[in-house]
N, C-alpha and C positions, 0 to 999 in steps of 0.2 A: 197843871195847865187846865184852863177852863175849856169846856166844849164850845165849839163855834158853830153857829147856825147862820142861816141867811140865804140870800139868793144864790142860785146856781150861776157860776160865772160864764161858762161856755159849754157847748155840746159839740163834739167833733163826730162827723158822720162820714165814714169812708175817706178820711183825709181832709175834708172840708170843715173848717171851723165856723160855728154859728154862735154869736153872742146870745146869751139867754136874756130874757126880759128881767128887769130888776125885781119884779114880783113873782118870778118863776119859783114854784114850790113843788119840786118833783117828789114822787114816792118811788123808792127803789126797792127792788127785790134782788138780792145777790144771786139767787138760785141755790140749788142744793137739794135738801130733803125737807119734806113736811111730815110731821109725825102725827099719828093717830093712835089712841089706845083703845083696844077692843077687849072686852071681858071674856073670860072663859067660864064654863059652868061651875068650876070649883072655887070661884072668887079670886083666881089669879088673873093676870092680864098679859096680853101680847102687845108689842109695839109694832105698828105697821108704818113703814117708811115709804113714802112716795116721792119720786123725783119731781121737782117743780122747775120751770124755766126761770131764768133771770129776766129782769126787765126794769124799765123806768116808765112811769106814767106821769102825765101832766106836763110834758115838755112844751115850752113856749119859747121860740127863738125868733130873732130878727130874720125876716125873709125879704131879701133884696131882689126885686123884679129885674133890675138891670144885670144882675149876676146870674139870673136863672135859677135862684134857690128853690123855688117851688117845684119847678120841673126836675131839678136834681133829686130832691127828696122823693118825688113820684117815681123816678127811675129806681131809686133804692127800694121803694115799696114794691115795685113791679118785678124786681129781681127774683131769681129762683134760688138764691143762696143768702146766707147771713153775711152782714157787712160789719166791719169793725166800728163800734161806737165807743166813745169815751165822754165823760162829763167831769167837770171840775167844780167842786163845791166851794162855798165861801171860805172854808178853812184852808183852801189851797190843795186839798187832797183830790186826786184824780182816780176814777175807777174806769176800767176798760173791759170790754167783752165783745162777743160776736152776737149780733141780733138783727132783726128785721122790723120795719115799721108795721104795726098791727092796727086794725081798726081804721077809723077815718083820719085822713091827712087833711087838716083844715088850713085855710089861708084867710087872714083878715086883711082886707085892703085898707081899712081905716087905720089899723095899727101897724101895718107892714110886718106882720108876724105869721109864722106857721106853728101849728100845734099838732102834736102827735104823741103816741105811746110806742114803746118798742118792747119786744120780747125776744129772748135769745136762747142760745144753746150754750150749755156750760155755766160757768159762774163769772159774774163781774168781779174782777180782782183789783185791789188797790195797787196803784203804780208807784 
């Protein structure tokens, strides 16, 4: 079977589903470990493993003012704990994890969209 790429279909934030824009191209980090190799004086080396958070960047979703979507996302951003996030790819595969909105939460009145990044605790896992 061939690999399938394309637009993200939807992003679910704390139980509320948001359709992704057709040109949404997210970058995902599953979370886990990041490796670095450091040299020793005798020309051997050590592997240094550093935990890195999971996350998705470049999320752009429909933001409906009549539904209060921007306000809802701001509440998620203001929260003091991680929220369940999931996203469904063009392939139909869904990933889920616990995260919080990081950085700026933007809203475009012209396009009726909200844009944001998320970073989380643990690993985004395939459902």
